[in-house]
C-alpha positions as a Markdown table, in Angstrom:
| # | Residue | x | y | z |
|---|---|---|---|---|
| 1 | Unk | -29.2 | -107.2 | -47.0 |
| 2 | Unk | -27.1 | -107.8 | -43.9 |
| 3 | Unk | -28.6 | -107.9 | -40.4 |
| 4 | Unk | -26.5 | -104.9 | -39.3 |
| 5 | Unk | -27.9 | -102.7 | -42.1 |
| 6 | Unk | -31.5 | -103.8 | -41.2 |
| 7 | Unk | -31.0 | -102.9 | -37.5 |
| 8 | Unk | -29.6 | -99.5 | -38.4 |
| 9 | Unk | -32.6 | -98.8 | -40.6 |
| 10 | Unk | -35.0 | -99.7 | -37.9 |
| 11 | Unk | -33.3 | -97.5 | -35.3 |
| 12 | Unk | -33.4 | -94.6 | -37.8 |
| 13 | Unk | -37.1 | -95.1 | -38.4 |
| 14 | Unk | -37.9 | -95.1 | -34.7 |
| 15 | Unk | -36.0 | -91.8 | -34.2 |
| 16 | Unk | -37.7 | -90.1 | -37.1 |
| 17 | Unk | -41.1 | -91.3 | -36.0 |
| 18 | Unk | -40.5 | -89.9 | -32.5 |
| 19 | Unk | -39.4 | -86.5 | -33.8 |
| 20 | Unk | -42.4 | -86.3 | -36.1 |
| 21 | Unk | -44.9 | -87.0 | -33.3 |
| 22 | Unk | -43.4 | -84.2 | -31.2 |
| 23 | Unk | -43.6 | -81.9 | -34.1 |
| 24 | Unk | -47.2 | -82.8 | -35.0 |
| 25 | Unk | -48.5 | -82.5 | -31.5 |
| 26 | Unk | -46.5 | -79.7 | -29.9 |
| 27 | Unk | -49.4 | -78.5 | -27.8 |
| 28 | Unk | -49.8 | -81.9 | -26.3 |
| 29 | Unk | -46.2 | -82.5 | -25.5 |
| 30 | Unk | -45.3 | -81.7 | -22.0 |
| 31 | Unk | -41.9 | -81.4 | -20.2 |
| 32 | Unk | -41.0 | -84.0 | -17.6 |
| 33 | Unk | -41.4 | -81.4 | -14.9 |
| 34 | Unk | -45.0 | -80.8 | -15.8 |
| 35 | Unk | -46.2 | -84.3 | -16.8 |
| 36 | Unk | -49.8 | -85.0 | -15.8 |
| 37 | Unk | -51.8 | -88.2 | -16.0 |
| 38 | Unk | -54.1 | -86.5 | -18.6 |
| 39 | Unk | -51.3 | -85.5 | -21.0 |
| 40 | Unk | -51.5 | -87.3 | -24.3 |
| 41 | Unk | -47.7 | -87.3 | -24.7 |
| 42 | Unk | -44.9 | -86.6 | -22.3 |
| 43 | Unk | -41.1 | -86.4 | -22.7 |
| 44 | Unk | -40.4 | -88.5 | -19.7 |
| 45 | Unk | -42.1 | -91.4 | -18.0 |
| 46 | Unk | -45.1 | -90.1 | -16.1 |
| 47 | Unk | -44.9 | -89.9 | -12.3 |
| 48 | Unk | -48.2 | -90.5 | -10.5 |
| 49 | Unk | -48.8 | -87.4 | -8.4 |
| 50 | Unk | -52.0 | -88.5 | -6.7 |
| 51 | Unk | -50.4 | -90.8 | -4.1 |
| 52 | Unk | -51.0 | -89.5 | -0.6 |
| 53 | Unk | -48.2 | -89.4 | 1.9 |
| 54 | Unk | -48.2 | -92.6 | 4.0 |
| 55 | Unk | -48.2 | -90.7 | 7.3 |
| 56 | Unk | -51.5 | -89.0 | 6.3 |
| 57 | Unk | -53.3 | -92.3 | 5.7 |
| 58 | Unk | -55.7 | -93.2 | 8.5 |
| 59 | Unk | -55.7 | -97.0 | 9.3 |
| 60 | Unk | -59.2 | -98.5 | 9.7 |
| 61 | Unk | -60.3 | -99.3 | 13.3 |
| 62 | Unk | -60.7 | -103.1 | 13.7 |
| 63 | Unk | -63.1 | -104.2 | 16.4 |
| 64 | Unk | -62.3 | -107.2 | 18.5 |
| 65 | Unk | -64.6 | -110.1 | 17.4 |
| 66 | Unk | -67.1 | -111.1 | 20.0 |
| 67 | Unk | -65.9 | -114.7 | 20.0 |
| 68 | Unk | -62.5 | -113.6 | 21.1 |
| 69 | Unk | -63.9 | -111.5 | 24.0 |
| 70 | Unk | -66.0 | -114.6 | 25.1 |
| 71 | Unk | -62.9 | -116.8 | 24.9 |
| 72 | Unk | -60.8 | -114.5 | 27.1 |
| 73 | Unk | -63.5 | -114.3 | 29.6 |
| 74 | Unk | -64.2 | -118.0 | 29.9 |
| 75 | Unk | -60.5 | -118.8 | 30.2 |
| 76 | Unk | -60.2 | -117.0 | 33.6 |
| 77 | Unk | -60.0 | -119.2 | 36.7 |
| 78 | Unk | -63.4 | -120.2 | 38.2 |
| 79 | Unk | -63.8 | -118.9 | 41.7 |
| 80 | Unk | -64.9 | -121.1 | 44.5 |
| 81 | Unk | -65.6 | -119.5 | 47.9 |
| 82 | Unk | -65.1 | -120.9 | 51.3 |
| 83 | Unk | -65.3 | -119.8 | 55.0 |
| 84 | Unk | -63.0 | -120.6 | 57.9 |
| 85 | Unk | -64.6 | -121.4 | 61.3 |
| 86 | Unk | -63.6 | -123.0 | 64.6 |
| 87 | Unk | -65.2 | -125.2 | 67.2 |
| 88 | Unk | -64.2 | -126.0 | 70.7 |
| 89 | Unk | -61.2 | -124.9 | 72.8 |
| 90 | Unk | -58.2 | -124.3 | 70.5 |
| 91 | Unk | -54.5 | -123.7 | 71.2 |
| 92 | Unk | -53.5 | -123.5 | 67.5 |
| 93 | Unk | -53.0 | -120.1 | 65.9 |
| 94 | Unk | -56.3 | -119.6 | 63.9 |
| 95 | Unk | -54.9 | -116.9 | 61.7 |
| 96 | Unk | -52.0 | -119.1 | 60.8 |
| 97 | Unk | -54.4 | -121.9 | 60.1 |
| 98 | Unk | -56.5 | -119.7 | 57.8 |
| 99 | Unk | -53.4 | -118.5 | 55.9 |
| 100 | Unk | -52.0 | -122.0 | 55.5 |
| 101 | Unk | -55.4 | -123.2 | 54.2 |
| 102 | Unk | -55.5 | -120.5 | 51.6 |
| 103 | Unk | -52.0 | -121.0 | 50.4 |
| 104 | Unk | -52.5 | -124.8 | 50.2 |
| 105 | Unk | -55.8 | -124.5 | 48.2 |
| 106 | Unk | -54.3 | -122.0 | 45.8 |
| 107 | Unk | -50.9 | -123.5 | 45.4 |
| 108 | Unk | -50.0 | -124.3 | 41.7 |
| 109 | Unk | -49.2 | -127.8 | 43.0 |
| 110 | Unk | -52.7 | -128.4 | 44.4 |
| 111 | Unk | -56.4 | -128.2 | 43.4 |
| 112 | Unk | -55.9 | -124.9 | 41.7 |
| 113 | Unk | -54.7 | -127.1 | 38.7 |
| 114 | Unk | -58.4 | -127.6 | 38.1 |
| 115 | Unk | -58.5 | -124.0 | 36.8 |
| 116 | Unk | -60.0 | -122.9 | 40.1 |
| 117 | Unk | -59.3 | -120.1 | 42.5 |
| 118 | Unk | -60.3 | -120.5 | 46.1 |
| 119 | Unk | -61.4 | -117.3 | 47.8 |
| 120 | Unk | -62.0 | -117.0 | 51.6 |
| 121 | Unk | -65.0 | -114.9 | 52.5 |
| 122 | Unk | -66.5 | -114.0 | 55.9 |
| 123 | Unk | -69.6 | -116.1 | 55.6 |
| 124 | Unk | -71.8 | -118.0 | 53.1 |
| 125 | Unk | -68.9 | -119.8 | 51.3 |
| 126 | Unk | -69.6 | -122.8 | 49.2 |
| 127 | Unk | -67.9 | -124.9 | 51.9 |
| 128 | Unk | -66.5 | -124.2 | 55.3 |
| 129 | Unk | -63.0 | -125.3 | 56.6 |
| 130 | Unk | -63.2 | -125.9 | 60.3 |
| 131 | Unk | -60.4 | -126.2 | 62.8 |
| 132 | Unk | -62.0 | -128.3 | 65.6 |
| 133 | Unk | -60.9 | -129.5 | 69.0 |
| 134 | Unk | -60.6 | -133.3 | 68.8 |
| 135 | Unk | -63.4 | -133.9 | 71.4 |
| 136 | Unk | -65.8 | -131.9 | 69.2 |
| 137 | Unk | -65.2 | -133.8 | 66.0 |
| 138 | Unk | -68.2 | -136.1 | 66.5 |
| 139 | Unk | -70.6 | -133.1 | 66.9 |
| 140 | Unk | -70.4 | -132.8 | 63.1 |
| 141 | Unk | -71.4 | -136.4 | 62.6 |
| 142 | Unk | -71.5 | -139.2 | 65.1 |
| 143 | Unk | -71.0 | -141.8 | 62.4 |
| 144 | Unk | -68.8 | -139.9 | 59.8 |
| 145 | Unk | -66.3 | -138.4 | 62.2 |
| 146 | Unk | -64.2 | -139.5 | 65.2 |
| 147 | Unk | -61.8 | -137.9 | 67.6 |
| 148 | Unk | -58.7 | -139.4 | 65.9 |
| 149 | Unk | -58.7 | -138.1 | 62.3 |
| 150 | Unk | -60.1 | -135.3 | 60.3 |
| 151 | Unk | -63.3 | -135.7 | 58.2 |
| 152 | Unk | -65.6 | -134.1 | 55.7 |
| 153 | Unk | -69.4 | -134.0 | 56.1 |
| 154 | Unk | -71.4 | -132.3 | 53.4 |
| 155 | Unk | -70.0 | -128.8 | 52.9 |
| 156 | Unk | -68.0 | -129.0 | 56.1 |
| 157 | Unk | -64.3 | -129.8 | 55.8 |
| 158 | Unk | -63.2 | -130.4 | 59.3 |
| 159 | Unk | -59.5 | -130.5 | 60.4 |
| 160 | Unk | -58.8 | -132.2 | 63.7 |
| 161 | Unk | -56.6 | -129.8 | 65.8 |
| 162 | Unk | -54.6 | -132.7 | 67.3 |
| 163 | Unk | -53.6 | -133.9 | 63.8 |
| 164 | Unk | -52.9 | -130.3 | 62.7 |
| 165 | Unk | -50.5 | -129.8 | 65.6 |
| 166 | Unk | -48.8 | -133.2 | 65.7 |
| 167 | Unk | -49.3 | -135.0 | 62.4 |
| 168 | Unk | -49.8 | -138.8 | 62.8 |
| 169 | Unk | -47.8 | -141.8 | 63.7 |
| 170 | Unk | -47.9 | -143.3 | 60.2 |
| 171 | Unk | -47.0 | -140.0 | 58.5 |
| 172 | Unk | -44.2 | -139.1 | 61.0 |
| 173 | Unk | -42.6 | -142.6 | 60.8 |
| 174 | Unk | -42.4 | -142.3 | 57.0 |
| 175 | Unk | -40.4 | -139.1 | 57.3 |
| 176 | Unk | -43.1 | -136.6 | 56.6 |
| 177 | Unk | -42.9 | -133.1 | 58.1 |
| 178 | Unk | -45.6 | -131.3 | 60.1 |
| 179 | Unk | -45.7 | -128.5 | 57.5 |
| 180 | Unk | -46.4 | -131.1 | 54.7 |
| 181 | Unk | -48.9 | -133.0 | 56.8 |
| 182 | Unk | -51.0 | -129.8 | 57.1 |
| 183 | Unk | -50.9 | -129.3 | 53.3 |
| 184 | Unk | -51.8 | -133.0 | 52.9 |
| 185 | Unk | -54.8 | -133.0 | 55.3 |
| 186 | Unk | -56.3 | -129.8 | 53.8 |
| 187 | Unk | -55.9 | -131.2 | 50.3 |
| 188 | Unk | -57.3 | -134.6 | 51.3 |
| 189 | Unk | -60.4 | -133.3 | 53.1 |
| 190 | Unk | -61.0 | -130.6 | 50.4 |
| 191 | Unk | -60.6 | -133.4 | 47.9 |
| 192 | Unk | -63.6 | -135.2 | 49.5 |
| 193 | Unk | -65.7 | -132.0 | 49.1 |
| 194 | Unk | -64.7 | -131.9 | 45.5 |
| 195 | Unk | -66.1 | -135.4 | 45.0 |
| 196 | Unk | -63.2 | -137.7 | 45.6 |
| 197 | Unk | -63.2 | -141.0 | 47.4 |
| 198 | Unk | -60.2 | -142.8 | 48.9 |
| 199 | Unk | -57.3 | -144.0 | 46.8 |
| 200 | Unk | -54.6 | -146.6 | 47.6 |
| 201 | Unk | -50.8 | -146.8 | 47.1 |
| 202 | Unk | -50.2 | -148.1 | 43.6 |
| 203 | Unk | -46.4 | -148.9 | 44.0 |
| 204 | Unk | -44.2 | -149.0 | 47.1 |
| 205 | Unk | -41.8 | -146.1 | 47.2 |
| 206 | Unk | -43.8 | -143.9 | 44.9 |
| 207 | Unk | -45.6 | -140.7 | 46.1 |
| 208 | Unk | -48.9 | -141.6 | 47.7 |
| 209 | Unk | -52.1 | -140.3 | 46.2 |
| 210 | Unk | -53.3 | -137.3 | 48.2 |
| 211 | Unk | -56.7 | -139.1 | 48.6 |
| 212 | Unk | -54.9 | -142.1 | 50.2 |
| 213 | Unk | -55.5 | -142.2 | 54.0 |
| 214 | Unk | -51.9 | -141.3 | 54.8 |
| 215 | Unk | -52.8 | -140.3 | 58.3 |
| 216 | Unk | -53.6 | -144.0 | 59.1 |
| 217 | Unk | -51.3 | -146.1 | 56.8 |
| 218 | Unk | -48.7 | -145.2 | 54.2 |
| 219 | Unk | -49.1 | -148.6 | 52.5 |
| 220 | Unk | -45.4 | -148.5 | 51.4 |
| 221 | Unk | -45.8 | -145.2 | 49.6 |
| 222 | Unk | -43.8 | -142.0 | 50.3 |
| 223 | Unk | -45.5 | -139.1 | 52.1 |
| 224 | Unk | -47.1 | -136.7 | 49.5 |
| 225 | Unk | -49.2 | -133.6 | 50.3 |
| 226 | Unk | -50.3 | -132.8 | 46.7 |
| 227 | Unk | -52.8 | -134.4 | 44.3 |
| 228 | Unk | -51.3 | -136.6 | 41.7 |
| 229 | Unk | -51.9 | -135.8 | 38.0 |
| 230 | Unk | -54.5 | -138.5 | 37.7 |
| 231 | Unk | -56.4 | -137.0 | 40.7 |
| 232 | Unk | -57.0 | -133.6 | 39.0 |
| 233 | Unk | -60.7 | -133.8 | 38.5 |
| 234 | Unk | -63.7 | -132.6 | 40.6 |
| 235 | Unk | -67.2 | -134.1 | 40.2 |
| 236 | Unk | -68.6 | -131.5 | 42.6 |
| 237 | Unk | -67.6 | -128.8 | 40.1 |
| 238 | Unk | -68.4 | -130.8 | 37.0 |
| 239 | Unk | -64.7 | -131.0 | 36.1 |
| 240 | Unk | -63.9 | -134.5 | 34.7 |
| 241 | Unk | -60.5 | -136.0 | 34.2 |
């Protein structure tokens, strides 16, 4: 028997079987328009009618995990408070001084790179930034301060008014500006409060470490008012490099 004849016979048998089933179960056969999932037999492929419309589905509310809340809180900048005060007879603009100090401390080039925000408050700050008449410098410490330069004693960061107004011979001779000197001296003395000691010029022509005594001697380095990358640490705050 040829393959073509066998295929024809099979197709005929399938057609006869289908008609017979419809004839035998007429009560169970349903038109395609009325097909249900419970019908035993249906003319057309069944369409599931129990699916809800997508816009009627309410998405579940997902709470923010506590560990994510904690992380976002701890990533905020740590706040360090300070107070501004004066001593002696001053000719410098104190309001300008306070503004310059705040801008310097919070500059993205300075100690704020520690992840710290410095906030000036009226009293009771963690440290005090003083603008002092030169003749009054030794009243903070007879051994730790003198009338020539600025100094830091304990929680007192003391800026010498003469240096604030005029810079220094070493700084000026190296081409440094008065505006940059003021940033440097604030960063240098605040650096002592943060726990830094003095640094030295590592290579002639390179920017000086801010903790170098640039007021006294540039040691061949270029004037620099900002802490270098390797100076971004603060033992006082428990922040290590």
